[in-house]
Structures are given as structure tokens and as C-alpha cells.
C-alpha positions as CSV (number, residue, x, y, z in Angstrom):
1,X,76.2,27.6,1.9
2,X,73.5,29.8,0.0
3,X,71.7,32.7,1.1
4,X,67.9,30.8,2.8
5,X,70.3,28.8,5.0
6,X,72.8,31.6,6.0
7,X,70.0,34.1,6.9
8,X,68.5,31.1,9.4
9,X,72.0,30.5,10.6
10,X,72.0,34.4,11.6
11,X,68.9,35.2,13.3
12,X,69.0,31.7,14.3
13,X,72.7,32.3,16.7
14,X,71.3,36.8,17.4
15,X,68.0,34.9,18.7
16,X,69.9,33.0,20.8
17,X,72.4,36.2,21.8
18,X,70.1,37.3,23.1
19,X,67.8,35.3,25.6
20,X,71.6,34.1,26.6
21,X,72.2,37.7,27.4
22,X,68.3,38.7,29.1
23,X,68.5,35.0,31.1
24,X,71.9,36.0,32.4
25,X,70.9,39.4,33.5
26,X,67.3,37.9,35.4
27,X,69.1,35.5,36.6
28,X,72.2,38.0,38.2
29,X,69.6,40.9,39.1
30,X,67.4,37.8,41.3
31,X,70.8,36.7,42.9
32,X,71.4,40.5,44.1
33,X,68.5,40.7,45.2
34,X,68.6,37.7,47.5
35,X,72.0,39.0,48.4
36,X,73.2,35.6,47.3
37,X,77.5,35.2,45.5
38,X,76.5,32.6,43.4
39,X,73.5,33.6,40.5
40,X,73.0,29.9,40.0
41,X,73.3,26.9,42.7
42,X,75.3,23.7,41.4
43,X,72.0,22.0,41.8
44,X,70.2,24.9,39.4
45,X,72.8,24.6,37.7
46,X,72.3,20.5,37.1
47,X,67.9,21.2,36.4
48,X,68.9,24.5,33.6
49,X,71.4,21.6,31.8
50,X,69.3,19.5,31.9
51,X,66.1,21.6,30.4
52,X,68.2,22.6,27.6
53,X,69.0,19.3,26.8
54,X,65.3,18.3,26.5
55,X,64.6,21.8,24.2
56,X,67.2,21.1,21.8
57,X,66.3,17.7,21.2
58,X,62.4,19.2,20.8
59,X,64.0,21.6,17.9
60,X,66.0,19.0,16.5
61,X,63.1,16.7,16.2
62,X,61.0,19.6,14.5
63,X,60.7,18.4,10.9
64,X,60.1,14.8,12.2
65,X,56.6,15.1,12.6
66,X,55.5,16.1,9.0
């Protein structure tokens, strides 16, 4: 793997990790404010999963339109 690819992968991993932490903190804070024990319901989890699948498909298709 050349250095450009390595930097891109490391940057993507860092952005993904930081984004995941920010989202988790937001979900936990929301659950605490609402007095709930569960952070998200099963229905919310399914919706979130489907949104992530769509996001990954959009990211994978970024270079296809040119």
C-alpha cells in the first residue's frame, strides 16, 4: 500500500471513530434527559442501520458519476 492510500485509510478511520464517539455521546445524553434506560429502541436501531447502509452505498458510488 503506498503512502497516499495509507493516509486516506488512516484519515477515514480517524474521522469514523470520532464521528462514532460523538454520535454515541449524543444518544446517551438524549436517553439520560428522557429518563430512559435504553439508548435506542429496536425500531430506531433498524432505521439507523438502514440509513448507514444507504450512506455506505453513496460513499462507494462517489467516483462512478464521472
